[in-house]
N, C-alpha and C positions, 0 to 999 in steps of 0.2 A: 691790402684790399688790388686786385691785379685795375689794368686802369680801365679798363672795359665799366669793372662795379664801381671806382671814382667816377667816371660821367654817368652812369644810370643814379648813381647817387646825387650828383650834380644836380640833374635834371629834376625831378623829385623835390631836390628844399627848392630849387625855382620855381613849379610848380603849384609848393606850399605856397613859398612867398608871395606871387602875384593871386592866390588864390582861384590858380584855372585849373581847368578839368581835364587836361590833355597838356604833350611836351615834345618835343622831336629834338633828335638832333640829325646828319645830314653830309657824310663824308663820301666824295667822289674822285674818281679816275683812281681809284684802289689801289695801290701796289705800280703808281705810273700805269695804269692800266685805264685808255680813252672808255668810257660808260661806264664802266662797274663803279656801284653804288650799295653804301651802306646807308642804313637808315634805322634810329635805333628810338621808338615809341614808347612812351604811356599812356596810360588810357587807366582815367579814375573813374571807374560806374557806366563808361561809356561803351559801347562796338567798336572793334579798331576799326579804322579806315578803310583798312582791304577786306576786312569782313562785309561791310557796308559797300563798298565800289562790287565784291562777288557777286554779293547780292542784285545787286540793280542793272549788273553785266545779266545778268539767268532771266532775270523781268523782260528785261528787253530784247534779249535772243526771240520771245514767244509777244512778246508787244509795242516792240517800238523799235527797226530796225534802223531809222533813225540815230538816236539816242545809242543802240549797241556799234554803229557807225563812227559815232564821235568817241565816245570810252574807245576805239583800236586806234583811232587816227591819236588821243593824248596818249594814250601809251606810247607809242610808236616813235614818238614829237621827242627826240634826244636834244633840240635845239637848249634847252637849258641848259644844259649839261655843255656848251661851245667854250672853245680853252679861249682865252683871252692876253691878251700882252702887257 
């Protein structure tokens, strides 16, 4: 089994053990590239979060400029990925 397949299998096992409806793993700064991020997500009978966010953004474009701008600010904020010593 590939390394990716093993990661996914492990996530599914953890999700089942915790009786959770979703699980995620995130790898940051891939290939020593600051800001390059990989996310693997597994959902059990839930719409994936990125699709929910896309729908919220589309709604906000027509109904709430403040929410739209907040989504854009959060999307651009990379402070969570700052290098630590």
